C-alpha positions as CSV (number, residue, x, y, z in Angstrom):
1,X,-22.6,-44.3,0.4
2,X,-24.1,-42.5,-2.6
3,X,-27.1,-43.6,-4.4
4,X,-28.6,-46.4,-2.3
5,X,-31.6,-47.9,-4.0
6,X,-34.2,-50.1,-2.3
7,X,-36.0,-52.8,-4.2
8,X,-39.4,-51.3,-3.4
9,X,-38.3,-47.8,-4.7
10,X,-38.6,-48.8,-8.3
11,X,-40.1,-45.9,-10.3
12,X,-42.0,-45.9,-13.5
13,X,-40.8,-44.2,-16.7
14,X,-43.0,-44.6,-19.8
15,X,-44.7,-47.5,-18.1
16,X,-41.4,-49.4,-17.6
17,X,-40.3,-50.1,-14.0
18,X,-36.9,-48.7,-13.3
19,X,-34.7,-51.4,-11.8
20,X,-31.9,-50.7,-9.4
21,X,-29.3,-51.3,-12.1
22,X,-30.8,-48.5,-14.2
23,X,-30.8,-45.8,-11.5
24,X,-28.4,-42.9,-11.9
25,X,-25.3,-42.7,-9.8
26,X,-22.7,-40.0,-9.2
27,X,-19.2,-41.4,-9.4
28,X,-17.1,-38.5,-8.1
29,X,-17.1,-36.0,-11.1
30,X,-18.9,-38.5,-13.4
31,X,-22.7,-38.6,-13.7
32,X,-23.7,-42.1,-14.6
33,X,-27.2,-42.7,-16.0
34,X,-27.1,-46.4,-14.9
35,X,-24.9,-48.8,-13.0
36,X,-24.1,-51.4,-15.7
37,X,-20.4,-51.3,-16.4
38,X,-18.6,-52.8,-19.4
39,X,-16.0,-55.0,-17.7
40,X,-12.4,-55.0,-19.2
41,X,-12.0,-58.0,-21.4
42,X,-9.1,-59.0,-23.5
43,X,-10.3,-59.4,-27.1
44,X,-6.9,-60.1,-28.9
45,X,-7.7,-58.0,-32.0
46,X,-5.1,-55.3,-31.6
47,X,-2.7,-56.4,-34.3
48,X,1.0,-55.7,-33.5
49,X,-0.2,-54.3,-30.1
50,X,-1.8,-51.3,-31.8
51,X,-5.5,-50.5,-31.3
52,X,-7.4,-51.1,-34.6
53,X,-10.2,-49.3,-36.4
54,X,-12.6,-52.2,-35.7
55,X,-12.5,-51.4,-32.0
56,X,-14.2,-48.1,-32.8
57,X,-17.4,-50.0,-33.6
58,X,-17.0,-52.5,-30.8
59,X,-16.8,-50.0,-28.1
60,X,-19.3,-47.5,-29.6
61,X,-21.8,-50.3,-29.9
62,X,-21.6,-50.9,-26.1
63,X,-21.7,-47.2,-25.2
64,X,-24.7,-45.3,-23.8
65,X,-25.2,-41.8,-22.5
66,X,-23.8,-41.8,-18.9
67,X,-22.6,-45.5,-19.2
68,X,-19.1,-46.5,-17.9
69,X,-16.9,-48.6,-20.1
70,X,-13.5,-50.1,-19.1
71,X,-11.2,-50.9,-22.0
72,X,-9.4,-54.2,-22.4
73,X,-6.1,-54.7,-20.6
74,X,-3.6,-52.3,-22.2
75,X,0.1,-52.8,-21.9
76,X,2.2,-50.2,-20.1
77,X,5.5,-51.0,-21.8
78,X,7.1,-53.4,-24.2
79,X,7.7,-55.9,-21.4
80,X,4.0,-56.0,-20.4
81,X,2.7,-58.2,-23.2
82,X,1.7,-61.8,-22.5
83,X,-0.6,-62.9,-25.3
84,X,-1.4,-62.3,-28.9
85,X,-2.6,-59.0,-30.3
86,X,-3.3,-57.1,-27.1
87,X,-3.1,-53.3,-27.2
88,X,-0.5,-51.1,-25.6
89,X,-0.3,-47.4,-24.7
90,X,3.5,-46.8,-24.4
91,X,4.1,-45.4,-28.0
92,X,2.9,-42.3,-29.8
93,X,1.3,-44.5,-32.5
94,X,-0.7,-46.4,-29.9
95,X,-1.9,-43.2,-28.3
96,X,-3.0,-41.8,-31.7
97,X,-4.8,-45.0,-32.6
98,X,-6.7,-45.0,-29.3
99,X,-8.0,-41.5,-30.0
100,X,-10.8,-42.3,-32.5
101,X,-12.0,-45.2,-30.3
102,X,-12.2,-42.9,-27.3
103,X,-13.9,-40.3,-29.5
104,X,-16.6,-42.8,-30.6
105,X,-17.4,-43.6,-27.0
106,X,-17.6,-40.0,-26.1
107,X,-19.8,-39.3,-29.1
108,X,-22.4,-41.6,-27.6
109,X,-22.1,-39.9,-24.2
110,X,-20.1,-42.7,-22.6
111,X,-17.4,-42.5,-19.9
112,X,-14.3,-44.5,-20.8
113,X,-11.5,-45.7,-18.6
114,X,-8.4,-47.4,-19.9
115,X,-7.2,-50.5,-18.0
116,X,-3.4,-50.3,-17.7
117,X,-1.7,-53.6,-17.2
118,X,1.5,-55.6,-17.1
119,X,1.4,-59.4,-17.5
120,X,4.5,-60.2,-15.5
121,X,5.4,-63.9,-15.6
122,X,2.1,-64.7,-17.5
123,X,4.1,-64.3,-20.7
124,X,6.9,-66.0,-22.7
125,X,10.1,-64.9,-24.4
126,X,8.3,-64.6,-27.8
127,X,6.4,-61.6,-26.5
128,X,9.4,-59.9,-24.8
129,X,11.8,-57.4,-26.3
130,X,15.0,-59.2,-27.6
131,X,13.5,-62.5,-26.4
132,X,14.3,-61.8,-22.8
133,X,12.7,-63.5,-19.8
134,X,9.4,-62.1,-18.6
135,X,9.8,-60.1,-15.3
136,X,8.0,-60.9,-12.0
137,X,8.1,-60.7,-8.3
138,X,9.5,-64.2,-8.4
139,X,11.5,-66.6,-10.5
140,X,9.0,-69.4,-10.0
141,X,7.6,-70.4,-13.4
142,X,4.0,-70.9,-14.4
143,X,2.8,-74.3,-15.6
144,X,1.5,-74.3,-19.3
145,X,-2.1,-73.4,-19.8
146,X,-3.9,-76.6,-20.8
147,X,-7.4,-77.2,-22.2
148,X,-9.7,-79.9,-20.7
149,X,-8.8,-82.1,-23.7
150,X,-5.1,-81.8,-22.8
151,X,-4.2,-79.4,-25.6
152,X,-1.6,-76.8,-24.5
153,X,-3.0,-73.3,-25.2
154,X,0.0,-71.3,-24.0
155,X,3.5,-72.0,-22.7
156,X,5.1,-69.6,-20.2
157,X,8.8,-68.9,-20.0
158,X,10.6,-69.0,-16.6
159,X,10.5,-65.4,-15.3
160,X,13.3,-63.2,-14.0
161,X,12.8,-61.8,-10.5
162,X,12.9,-58.0,-10.5
163,X,15.8,-56.5,-8.5
164,X,14.7,-54.0,-5.9
165,X,16.4,-51.2,-7.8
166,X,14.4,-52.0,-10.9
167,X,11.0,-51.6,-9.3
168,X,10.8,-47.8,-9.6
169,X,11.2,-48.1,-13.4
170,X,8.1,-50.4,-13.6
171,X,6.1,-48.0,-11.3
172,X,7.1,-45.2,-13.7
173,X,5.9,-47.2,-16.7
174,X,2.4,-47.2,-15.1
175,X,2.6,-43.5,-14.5
176,X,3.6,-42.8,-18.1
177,X,0.9,-45.1,-19.4
178,X,-1.7,-43.2,-17.3
179,X,-0.4,-39.9,-18.7
180,X,-0.7,-41.2,-22.2
181,X,-4.2,-42.6,-21.6
182,X,-5.3,-39.1,-20.7
183,X,-3.5,-37.8,-23.7
184,X,-5.5,-40.3,-25.8
185,X,-8.7,-38.8,-24.4
186,X,-9.7,-41.4,-21.8
187,X,-11.6,-40.1,-18.8
188,X,-9.4,-42.1,-16.4
189,X,-7.5,-45.4,-15.9
190,X,-8.1,-48.6,-14.1
191,X,-4.9,-50.2,-12.7
192,X,-5.1,-53.9,-13.3
193,X,-4.1,-55.5,-9.9
194,X,-6.0,-58.7,-10.5
195,X,-6.0,-62.2,-12.1
196,X,-2.4,-63.2,-11.5
197,X,-0.7,-60.5,-13.6
198,X,2.3,-58.5,-12.4
199,X,0.7,-56.5,-9.6
200,X,-1.1,-59.6,-8.3
201,X,2.2,-61.5,-8.4
202,X,3.4,-59.1,-5.7
203,X,0.1,-59.1,-3.7
204,X,-0.3,-62.9,-3.4
205,X,1.8,-65.0,-1.0
206,X,1.6,-68.1,-3.1
207,X,3.7,-66.3,-5.8
208,X,5.6,-63.6,-3.9
209,X,8.7,-65.2,-2.3
210,X,10.7,-62.0,-2.0
211,X,12.8,-61.1,1.1
212,X,13.1,-57.3,0.4
213,X,10.6,-54.6,1.3
214,X,8.3,-55.9,-1.5
215,X,7.9,-59.3,0.0
216,X,7.0,-61.2,3.2
217,X,4.5,-59.3,5.3
218,X,1.0,-58.3,4.0
219,X,2.1,-54.7,4.1
220,X,5.3,-55.4,2.1
221,X,3.4,-57.4,-0.5
222,X,0.9,-54.6,-1.1
223,X,3.7,-51.9,-1.3
224,X,4.3,-52.3,-5.1
225,X,0.5,-51.9,-5.9
226,X,0.1,-48.9,-3.6
227,X,3.2,-47.2,-4.9
228,X,1.8,-47.6,-8.5
229,X,-1.6,-46.1,-7.3
230,X,0.2,-43.2,-5.7
231,X,2.4,-42.5,-8.7
232,X,-0.6,-42.7,-11.1
233,X,-2.9,-40.6,-8.9
234,X,-0.2,-37.9,-8.5
235,X,0.2,-37.8,-12.3
236,X,-3.4,-37.6,-13.5
237,X,-5.5,-37.0,-10.4
238,X,-7.0,-39.5,-7.9
239,X,-10.4,-38.7,-9.3
240,X,-9.4,-40.4,-12.5
241,X,-8.0,-43.6,-11.0
242,X,-9.6,-46.9,-10.3
243,X,-8.1,-50.2,-9.3
244,X,-9.1,-53.8,-10.1
245,X,-8.4,-56.5,-7.5
246,X,-9.2,-60.2,-7.2
247,X,-8.0,-61.3,-3.7
248,X,-10.0,-64.5,-3.8
249,X,-9.1,-65.7,-7.3
250,X,-6.2,-68.1,-8.2
251,X,-5.9,-67.2,-11.9
252,X,-2.4,-67.8,-13.2
253,X,-1.5,-69.8,-10.1
254,X,-1.8,-66.6,-8.0
255,X,-3.7,-67.6,-4.9
256,X,-3.4,-66.2,-1.4
257,X,-3.5,-68.0,2.0
258,X,-5.7,-65.3,3.5
259,X,-7.6,-63.5,0.8
260,X,-10.0,-61.8,3.2
261,X,-7.1,-60.1,5.0
262,X,-5.6,-59.1,1.7
263,X,-8.8,-57.7,0.2
264,X,-9.6,-55.8,3.4
265,X,-6.0,-54.4,3.8
266,X,-6.1,-53.1,0.2
267,X,-9.6,-51.6,0.4
268,X,-8.6,-49.7,3.5
269,X,-5.1,-48.7,2.2
270,X,-6.6,-47.3,-1.1
271,X,-8.7,-44.8,0.9
272,X,-5.5,-42.9,1.7
273,X,-5.1,-42.0,-2.0
274,X,-8.8,-40.9,-2.6
275,X,-9.1,-42.8,-5.8
276,X,-12.5,-42.9,-7.6
277,X,-13.3,-46.6,-7.5
278,X,-12.3,-50.1,-6.4
279,X,-13.3,-52.8,-8.7
280,X,-13.3,-56.2,-7.1
281,X,-13.9,-59.7,-8.4
282,X,-16.4,-61.9,-6.5
283,X,-15.0,-64.9,-4.5
284,X,-17.1,-67.2,-6.6
285,X,-14.8,-66.6,-9.6
286,X,-11.8,-68.7,-8.5
287,X,-10.8,-69.5,-12.1
288,X,-11.6,-68.1,-15.5
289,X,-15.2,-68.2,-16.5
290,X,-16.2,-70.7,-13.7
291,X,-18.6,-69.9,-10.9
292,X,-18.2,-71.9,-7.6
293,X,-20.0,-71.7,-4.3
294,X,-18.0,-69.6,-1.8
295,X,-18.6,-68.8,1.9
296,X,-16.7,-65.5,1.4
297,X,-18.1,-62.2,0.2
298,X,-16.9,-58.8,-0.8
299,X,-19.1,-57.0,1.8
300,X,-16.3,-56.2,4.3
301,X,-14.2,-54.7,1.5
302,X,-17.2,-52.8,0.2
303,X,-17.8,-51.3,3.7
304,X,-14.1,-50.5,4.2
305,X,-13.6,-48.6,0.9
306,X,-14.8,-45.1,0.9
307,X,-15.2,-44.5,-2.9
308,X,-17.3,-46.1,-5.5
309,X,-17.3,-49.9,-5.3
310,X,-17.7,-52.0,-8.4
311,X,-18.4,-55.7,-8.1
312,X,-17.8,-58.2,-10.9
313,X,-17.9,-61.9,-11.5
314,X,-20.7,-64.0,-13.0
315,X,-23.5,-61.5,-12.4
316,X,-26.8,-61.7,-14.2
317,X,-29.7,-59.2,-14.2
318,X,-31.4,-60.5,-11.0
319,X,-28.3,-60.7,-8.7
320,X,-26.9,-57.5,-10.2
321,X,-30.1,-55.7,-9.1
322,X,-29.9,-57.3,-5.7
323,X,-26.3,-56.2,-5.2
324,X,-27.3,-52.6,-5.9
325,X,-30.6,-52.7,-3.9
326,X,-28.9,-54.2,-0.9
327,X,-26.0,-51.8,-1.1
328,X,-23.4,-54.5,-1.7
329,X,-22.1,-52.6,-4.7
330,X,-22.6,-49.2,-6.3
331,X,-22.0,-50.5,-9.8
332,X,-21.8,-54.0,-11.4
333,X,-19.4,-54.9,-14.2
334,X,-20.6,-57.3,-16.9
335,X,-18.1,-59.1,-19.2
336,X,-19.5,-62.0,-21.3
337,X,-23.1,-60.8,-21.2
338,X,-22.0,-57.3,-22.4
339,X,-19.7,-58.8,-25.0
340,X,-22.7,-60.8,-26.5
341,X,-25.3,-58.1,-25.9
342,X,-24.1,-54.6,-27.0
343,X,-27.4,-53.1,-25.8
344,X,-27.3,-54.9,-22.4
345,X,-28.7,-51.9,-20.4
346,X,-31.7,-51.8,-22.8
347,X,-32.3,-55.6,-22.5
348,X,-32.1,-55.4,-18.7
349,X,-34.6,-52.5,-18.7
350,X,-37.1,-54.6,-20.8
351,X,-36.1,-57.9,-19.2
352,X,-35.6,-59.0,-22.8
353,X,-34.0,-62.3,-23.8
354,X,-30.2,-62.2,-24.1
355,X,-27.9,-63.3,-27.0
356,X,-25.8,-66.3,-26.0
357,X,-22.1,-65.7,-26.1
358,X,-19.8,-67.9,-28.2
359,X,-16.7,-68.7,-26.1
360,X,-14.8,-70.0,-29.2
361,X,-14.6,-66.4,-30.7
362,X,-13.7,-64.6,-27.5
363,X,-10.0,-64.4,-28.4
364,X,-10.0,-65.1,-32.1
365,X,-8.3,-62.4,-34.2
366,X,-11.3,-61.9,-36.4
367,X,-12.2,-58.2,-36.7
368,X,-16.0,-58.9,-37.0
369,X,-17.0,-62.4,-36.0
370,X,-17.7,-62.7,-32.3
371,X,-16.7,-59.1,-31.9
372,X,-19.1,-56.6,-33.6
373,X,-21.6,-59.0,-35.1
374,X,-23.7,-59.7,-32.0
375,X,-27.2,-58.4,-32.8
376,X,-29.1,-55.6,-31.1
377,X,-32.6,-56.1,-29.8
378,X,-34.1,-54.2,-32.7
379,X,-32.4,-56.5,-35.2
380,X,-33.6,-59.7,-33.5
381,X,-37.3,-58.7,-33.4
């Protein structure tokens, strides 16, 4: 494994101790200056599914020389959408509007991957072309998303089960989206196979009830994901492809009866394609934004996967450093902390206090508030 750092190997630069998270790392062809990754996070500010100019500031604020950023989930086609104002990358207009955002990240020396995504049944007819049913591995519907106070946040329409002969078209949508992401200037793509969206709806046995070659056995349930990986890697090069997985999570009612076996099978299967990274969500993140104690861990998957391993899910500075120092991960992805602290690597370096995030503005459509108005360290001094 590249770049192992021991806790006692901290070096001093300008009198500041270099923590494991701030050590350089070579991720295939990419030279990273630190191991703190901007996690992909839906921000719901891409009006009409088109990336907006305000995203230029948002992503450039969180860019650093040699830092890896993963863009928010970006739809691969007009059937991919499942919530308000999320970006896509299936039209020429979307590609053109991503370009200045990507350029801004590159101007800061950042490395930028586009997360390509399909929501599957986590959608409703209002987001679908001609009001059609969302597509999935199954025709089992999702229950409405309800707040703790009983308020319904989102209704989901009953999905339509994809026919076997339709699956190659969806795989091709991912291939074309990857091609367009490279055209827009992205350094690579992350295939979103996590959190109960379309790919996860095939992977997980609590959702997938198919009887064709894409259902039943573990191998069959993983077939769709791996065929997408193969198509995308063949299109843009495996050295530009990452995959995100959450075998232990049950987001969007997508749980699995044997998540350890699923995670391990996928980690080993991905080696065949030589992709650049596997990005896996910690078992402690069973549901959105909620950490729970878990006897499971990602270490078997980390050991099985031969490329760069990114861990995500509720990390802070201390346990992020520990994950790198103990070789449990090469890189650590931060979501909410990076959202609220655009200069997170600098704050970690100085062990400075962190801005608190405001959950209420995570998914608002405001182009500034809760988006680009979190202060930098210098402006809080």
